[in-house]
LOLOVO-349863 format. One record per residue: y, x, z of N, C-alpha, C in turn; residue number from 1. Coordinates in steps of 0.02 Angstrom, whole numbers. Last residue first. Layout:
% LOLOVO-349863
MIVO    n_y    n_x    n_z   ca_y   ca_x   ca_z    c_y    c_x    c_z resi
MIVO      Y      X      Z      Y      X      Z      Y      X      Z  NUM
...
This chain:
% LOLOVO-349863
MIVO    n_y    n_x    n_z   ca_y   ca_x   ca_z    c_y    c_x    c_z resi
MIVO   1412      4    947   1462    -31    923   1445   -105    950   75
MIVO   1310     75   1012   1395     97   1033   1436     44   1005   74
MIVO   1208     13    967   1203      8   1033   1288     27   1042   73
MIVO   1201     80    832   1210      5    840   1226     -7    912   72
MIVO   1183    216    877   1238    192    833   1266    116    850   71
MIVO   1048    196    915   1109    216    956   1176    187    937   70
MIVO    989    180    802    981    112    863   1039    141    913   69
MIVO   1008    278    723   1035    213    696   1037    160    769   68
MIVO    938    372    797    995    373    794   1027    315    766   67
MIVO    805    321    771    840    334    845    907    338    836   66
MIVO    787    325    644    798    260    669    813    270    725   65
MIVO    797    469    629    847    431    591    846    367    625   64
MIVO    662    513    712    729    534    732    789    481    695   63
MIVO    582    443    620    570    424    686    656    439    714   62
MIVO    585    520    501    607    439    497    624    418    585   61
MIVO    561    637    544    628    629    520    640    553    520   60
MIVO    424    609    567    476    628    640    533    618    596   59
MIVO    382    589    435    365    543    505    415    550    551   58
MIVO    461    667    312    415    661    358    416    608    410   57
MIVO    489    614    137    494    648    192    446    662    254   56
MIVO    482    524     26    461    598     15    504    640     83   55
MIVO    493    391     38    563    431     38    545    506     33   54
MIVO    355    343     71    408    308      1    476    363    -15   53
MIVO    336    418    163    302    420    101    333    407     52   52
MIVO    406    366    275    413    429    253    388    455    184   51
MIVO    366    232    271    434    252    257    451    316    229   50
MIVO    231    269    323    246    226    256    312    225    238   49
MIVO    257    343    438    241    348    385    231    324    330   48
MIVO    326    214    514    368    284    513    336    318    457   47
MIVO    290     56    441    277    106    495    331    178    463   46
MIVO    392    -84    396    356    -29    382    350     22    440   45
MIVO    473   -185    420    426   -188    468    364   -126    444   44
MIVO    595   -191    351    533   -231    321    463   -236    371   43
MIVO    680   -119    413    686   -180    417    619   -225    395   42
MIVO    639      8    366    626     -9    441    635    -85    461   41
MIVO    714      2    256    654      3    247    623     -8    311   40
MIVO    843     19    307    827    -46    257    736    -53    246   39
MIVO    844    137    363    860     75    415    830     25    366   38
MIVO    805    228    250    774    215    321    774    157    356   37
MIVO    926    193    186    870    185    156    816    178    197   36
MIVO   1026    262    276   1021    187    252    964    164    219   35
MIVO    988    372    276    977    350    343    987    273    319   34
MIVO   1008    426    138    933    421    162    932    385    230   33
MIVO   1112    322     56   1099    384     96   1027    364    116   32
MIVO   1120    236   -104   1118    236    -29   1100    311      3   31
MIVO   1116    261   -243   1174    229   -202   1167    230   -130   30
MIVO   1002    346   -275   1069    373   -291   1122    320   -265   29
MIVO    903    262   -225    920    340   -214    984    362   -203   28
MIVO    856    141   -269    921    153   -227    937    208   -199   27
MIVO    770    185   -369    829    156   -389    883    155   -340   26
MIVO    662    233   -282    703    277   -334    765    261   -358   25
MIVO    637    100   -213    657    161   -176    705    209   -225   24
MIVO    562     59   -319    630      5   -286    671     66   -254   23
MIVO    457    140   -339    502    128   -396    566    108   -375   22
MIVO    403    137   -223    412    194   -233    473    189   -296   21
MIVO    348     -3   -223    402     28   -165    448     93   -184   20
MIVO    260     -3   -323    334    -44   -328    381     -6   -283   19
MIVO    168     94   -273    200    102   -330    279     56   -337   18
MIVO    129     21   -159    152     73   -160    201    104   -214   17
MIVO     76   -109   -233    144   -121   -188    168    -46   -176   16
MIVO    -33    -41   -311     30    -81   -340     92    -84   -305   15
MIVO   -119    -11   -202    -97     37   -251    -25     14   -277   14
MIVO   -139   -147   -143   -100    -96   -100    -77    -43   -162   13
MIVO   -216   -195   -253   -148   -221   -228    -98   -171   -187   12
MIVO   -330   -107   -252   -292   -109   -312   -214   -143   -288   11
MIVO   -384   -143   -120   -356    -78   -137   -319    -71   -194   10
MIVO   -406   -273   -128   -362   -248    -79   -335   -179   -107    9
MIVO   -457   -321   -299   -475   -303   -233   -404   -279   -195    8
MIVO   -467   -453   -413   -412   -392   -388   -423   -388   -313    7
MIVO   -583   -492   -529   -547   -505   -459   -504   -427   -451    6
MIVO   -546   -546   -699   -574   -493   -662   -546   -507   -589    5
MIVO   -623   -689   -788   -561   -663   -750   -576   -612   -702    4
MIVO   -736   -685   -923   -715   -690   -848   -649   -643   -819    3
MIVO   -719   -726  -1070   -701   -675  -1035   -700   -691   -965    2
MIVO   -805   -812  -1183   -754   -807  -1138   -754   -760  -1084    1
């Protein structure tokens, strides 16, 4: 009988990153980048994590989130 293999945190983290990339890729043709950034930010992801998923930079994410906040306050 084969023993079940234990999955460590590193393996789970890799799987989650791949899944996030696949989900983001599916949404890229439907949503604009600023909409994707707002959506991913609502999950509690850091600027760098969002940038990694969307193949952009953390400062771009920070500026976009700031603009989204200003737009939300104006409404």
